N, C-alpha and C positions, 0 to 999 in steps of 0.2 A: 546358920545357913551358909552355903558356899559363897565366896567372894564378897562377903559383907551384905548380901541381899537377904534380909530377914523377911518374915511373912508380910509385914506392912509394906515394905519396898516392893516385894514381888506382886502384891495386889495393885499397887500404883502402876507398875510396869505393864501388868496385864490389862488394866483399864485403858491406859494410854494407847497401847498397841491395838486393842479392840476398836477404840474410837477412830484411830487413824485409818484402820483397814475398812471399817464400815463407811467412813466418809469417802474413801477411795472407791469402793464398790458402788456406792450410791451416786457419786458425782463426777468422778474422773473422766469416764468415757460415755456418759449419758446412756443411751440404749445400745451403743456399739460395744465392740470387744477391744481389749487392749491388754498389754502386759504390765506387770508391776513387779517390783522387787522389794523384799524386806531383808534388811541386814541388821545384825546385832554385833556390837564390838565394844571392847573396853578402850577407854581413852584415859591416858595417864594425865594427871594423877587422880586415881580413885573414882572414875566415872564409868557407868555402863550406859551405852547409847543404842537407840533403835533408829533405823533409817528406813523410810518408806519412799520409793521412787516410782514415778510413772511417766509416760510419754504423752500425757494428755495436754490440752491447751494450758498455757501458763496460768497458774492460780496460786496466789500467796494468801493462805488463810490467816496469816498473822497480820496482814495489811488491813484487816477489817476491824472496826471498833468492837470493843468488848461489850457484851450485852449489859443493859442497865438493870441490874438485879434488884434495884429498889422499886421497880414497877411491879404491879401484880402480874402474874403469869398471863392472864388474858389480855393485858395491855402491851405486852412485849411483842416485837416482830418475831416471826418464825426464824430460827437459825441462830448460830453463833454460840450456843451453849456447849457444844462438843469441843470446839477449839478452846473455849474458856476453861473447860475441865482439863484439857491437855496442858494448858499453860499453868493451871493450878497444881497439877499433880507432878509434873516434871520439874526438875531444877533448872533446866535450860531447854529452850525450844528455838529452832531456827529454820528458815526456809531459804532455799536458793534455787535458781534456775541454772542448770548446767548441762551443756551438750543437748539442748532441746528437751530436757527432762525436768520435772518438778521433783525436788528433793526436800523432804521435811525430816528434821532430826530432832529427837527428844532424848535428853541425857539426864541421868539420875546419879546423884552422889552416893557412893557406896560407903558403908560404915567402915571406919578404920579397923584394921585387923587387931584382934585382941592380943595383948602382950602378956607373956607369962609373969606371974608374981614373983 
């Protein structure tokens, strides 16, 4: 695959992007309207990154405790599994508040380029 993104990595990227966007649509602006941006970029050395940006109220999803996966599903509080999945699938995840906007970035290590024998 191009740029070191094989099928497994592409699936991880797709799942993380879907989770970030679903959370954004469901929670960022409540029942109101708002803008969002999605950016994809390469970061040296060897990382592909997704960035989801909104102008909603400040919210750091990484500041919340990870869910207790040892509890039975019916005993767990609702929420938290999506960001847990993002943390598990991405190699790096960060949040920052910049210029009145929430910015969450998820980066994935690309496979090193194959060298000829």
